[in-house]
C-alpha positions in Angstrom: 80.7 89.0 36.2 81.3 92.6 35.1 80.4 92.1 31.5 78.8 89.3 29.2 81.7 86.5 28.3 81.4 83.6 25.6 81.9 81.2 28.3 81.8 81.4 32.0 83.8 80.5 35.6 86.9 77.9 35.8 88.2 75.7 32.9 90.8 72.7 32.0 92.3 72.1 29.1 90.9 69.1 27.4 94.0 66.0 27.0 93.1 62.7 25.6 95.0 61.1 28.8 92.1 61.7 31.0 89.1 62.5 28.4 87.7 58.7 29.4 86.1 59.8 32.6 85.3 63.2 31.5 83.1 61.5 28.3 81.1 59.7 30.9 80.4 62.8 33.3 81.9 66.0 33.5 82.8 66.9 37.0 81.3 70.0 38.7 84.4 72.0 39.1 84.8 72.4 35.4 82.4 75.0 34.0 84.3 74.8 30.6 87.1 73.3 28.2 89.4 74.0 25.4 91.2 72.0 22.9 93.6 73.0 20.0 91.6 72.4 16.9 94.6 71.0 15.0 94.7 68.1 17.5 90.9 67.4 16.6 89.6 68.0 13.6 90.5 65.2 11.8 90.0 62.7 14.8 87.5 59.8 14.5 86.4 56.8 16.2 86.3 56.6 19.7 87.8 59.7 20.7 85.3 61.8 18.6 82.5 60.2 19.8 84.5 60.7 23.8 84.6 64.4 22.5 81.3 64.6 21.0 79.9 63.7 24.4 82.0 65.8 26.2 81.1 68.9 24.1 77.3 68.4 24.6 78.0 68.1 28.4 79.7 72.1 28.6 81.1 74.8 26.4 84.3 74.3 24.2 86.7 77.0 23.2 89.6 76.7 21.1 92.7 77.7 21.5 95.1 77.1 18.1 98.8 76.0 17.8 99.4 76.6 14.3 98.0 80.1 12.7 101.3 81.9 12.3 99.9 85.1 12.6 103.4 86.4 12.8 105.1 84.4 9.9 106.2 85.6 7.0 104.7 82.7 5.0 101.3 83.4 3.6 98.0 82.3 5.5 96.8 79.1 5.4 93.6 80.0 4.0 92.6 75.9 3.5 93.3 74.9 7.1 91.5 78.3 8.5 88.6 77.4 6.5 88.4 74.0 8.5 88.8 75.9 11.7 85.8 77.4 10.8 83.6 74.4 10.2 85.3 73.1 13.1 83.8 75.9 15.0 80.7 75.7 13.3 80.1 72.0 14.0 80.5 71.9 17.8 79.1 75.9 18.2 82.4 76.7 19.9 82.3 80.3 20.6 85.8 81.3 21.0 88.7 80.7 19.2 92.3 82.1 20.4 95.5 82.0 19.2 99.2 83.0 20.0 100.4 86.6 19.1 103.7 85.1 17.8 105.0 83.2 15.0 106.0 79.3 14.4 106.4 78.5 10.9 109.0 79.6 8.2 109.1 77.1 5.1 108.3 74.4 7.7 106.7 74.2 11.0 109.1 75.6 14.1 107.5 73.7 16.9 107.9 76.7 19.1 106.4 80.0 19.5 108.8 82.7 18.5 108.3 86.4 19.5 106.9 89.1 16.8 109.3 92.3 16.6 108.1 94.6 18.3 107.6 97.3 15.8 105.6 99.5 14.0 105.5 97.7 11.1 105.1 94.4 12.5 102.1 95.6 14.5 100.3 96.6 11.0 101.5 93.1 9.3 100.2 91.3 12.0 96.9 93.2 12.2 96.4 92.8 8.9 96.6 88.7 8.8 94.7 88.9 11.8 91.5 90.6 10.2 91.9 88.3 7.1 91.3 85.5 9.9 88.6 87.4 11.4 87.1 87.2 7.7 87.0 83.7 7.1 85.9 82.6 10.2 83.1 84.8 10.6 84.0 85.9 14.2 86.4 88.0 16.3 89.8 86.1 17.0 91.1 86.2 20.3 94.7 86.9 20.5 97.1 85.7 23.4 100.1 87.9 25.0 102.9 85.0 24.6 105.8 84.4 26.8 109.4 85.3 24.9 112.9 85.1 25.7 114.5 87.8 23.3 113.3 90.9 22.3 115.0 91.3 18.7 114.6 94.5 16.7 112.3 95.8 19.5 111.2 99.3 19.1 108.3 99.7 21.4 107.1 98.2 24.6 105.4 95.1 24.5 102.2 96.7 25.9 102.2 99.4 23.5 102.6 96.2 20.7 99.9 94.2 22.2 97.3 97.1 22.6 97.9 98.2 19.3 97.5 94.9 17.7 94.3 94.5 19.6 92.9 97.9 18.5 94.2 98.2 14.6 92.8 94.7 14.4 89.8 94.9 16.4 90.1 91.2 17.8 89.4 90.3 21.0 92.0 89.3 24.1 93.0 86.0 25.4 95.3 87.1 28.5 97.5 84.8 30.0 98.5 85.7 33.9 101.5 83.3 33.9 103.2 84.6 30.6 102.7 88.4 32.2 104.7 87.1 35.4 107.3 85.1 33.0 107.9 88.3 31.2 108.1 90.3 33.9 110.8 88.2 35.4 112.6 88.0 32.3 112.5 91.4 30.8 112.3 93.1 34.5 109.4 95.1 34.1 106.3 95.3 36.8 103.5 92.7 36.4 100.9 94.5 38.0 101.7 97.9 35.9 101.5 95.7 32.8 98.3 93.7 33.9 96.5 97.0 34.2 97.3 98.8 31.1 95.4 96.0 28.9 92.0 96.5 28.0 89.5 94.7 29.7 86.7 95.4 27.2 88.3 93.0 25.0 89.0 90.1 27.2 87.4 87.0 26.3 88.8 84.6 28.9 92.1 83.8 30.5 94.7 81.2 30.5 96.9 80.4 34.2 99.6 77.8 34.1 103.1 76.7 35.4 106.4 77.5 34.8 109.8 76.0 35.2 112.7 78.5 37.1 115.9 78.2 35.4 117.3 80.6 37.1 116.7 83.8 39.4 115.8 86.3 36.7 114.9 83.1 34.1 111.5 81.6 33.8 110.7 79.2 31.3 106.6 78.8 30.3 106.2 75.3 30.8 102.8 74.4 31.3 104.6 71.2 33.2 104.0 72.1 36.7 101.7 73.6 39.4 100.7 77.3 39.3 102.9 78.9 42.2 101.8 81.2 44.4 102.7 84.5 42.9 101.0 83.8 39.5 97.8 83.4 41.6 98.2 86.4 43.6 98.5 88.3 40.0 95.4 86.6 39.3 94.0 87.7 42.3 95.2 91.7 41.4 93.5 91.1 37.8 90.1 90.1 39.2 90.0 93.1 41.6 91.2 95.4 38.8 89.2 94.0 35.9 86.2 92.2 37.7 86.0 88.1 37.6 86.4 86.8 33.5 86.7 83.2 33.1 89.8 81.3 33.9 91.2 78.2 32.7 93.9 75.9 33.8 96.8 74.7 31.3 98.7 71.7 31.8 100.4 70.2 28.9 103.3 68.1 30.2 103.7 66.1 33.6 100.1 65.9 33.7 99.1 64.3 36.9 95.9 62.7 37.8 92.7 64.4 37.1 91.7 64.6 40.6 95.0 66.7 41.5 93.6 68.8 38.5 90.5 69.9 39.6 92.5 71.0 42.9 93.7 73.8 41.0 90.4 74.5 39.1 88.9 74.9 42.6 91.7 77.0 43.2 90.6 79.5 40.0 86.8 79.0 41.3 88.0 80.3 44.7 89.2 83.5 43.4 86.3 84.2 41.4 84.0 83.5 44.5 86.1 85.8 46.7 85.7 88.6 44.2 82.0 88.0 43.1 81.1 88.5 47.1 83.1 91.8 47.3 81.2 93.1 44.2 78.2 92.0 45.2 79.0 93.7 48.8 80.0 97.0 47.3 76.5 96.9 45.5 74.6 96.1 48.1 76.3 98.8 50.1 75.7 101.6 47.1 72.0 100.4 47.5 
């Protein structure tokens, strides 16, 4: 790999529907797994023991659901302290979250777009820095899918890059979200991808989406990854070098052996580009 990452290889989001076989032995195709801390902080009993067994076999990363980094409500600092305890307990190297908001007076159960404005950029950056102060490490923010750009003053790529720089946080790149947004908002996915800061990338997501119409894609995480998204991952590895990449599947979850085939596809692209990098280095020497 071209730089140091907190994890490596190909990963899979941990779901309770297939936790039992993993607790006994994590398949060799999986290098790391991801959980939402909200779903595990208070879990006890058998599930907690199974989670512990998995965490002893491979690295775990966290991808949060309810930080509400762009919301108007005050940050839930009590919750953030509990996340820190969870990260410390299982020696979790990465806490990523969505560059969006998900609550007002109550939880909205969806990821809503932050207005692409300079004012919002500074507001969100201050909240990210406060979270980083509490958990004692840099947060990785994820580019999200969105379906309306309300109050937009600047382009999405400018907003994302400005937040990452102002907050001095890390970046969790979502390949599918770039593709979905490029269709929904008529921009070039490769241009957007190549404008992102490689030095801040910590790991990536790849997932499937629903085709509502020719010009509308819905980020569902409920179907297989399609070929254009795999091709965009291929472009990302060629441009940035290989980075850790995790398969997200939240709905219509197939048997584990089916998921492992997609995890193997991630590794196929990684090996391809690692081999190319090694060949170039040998020629240079």
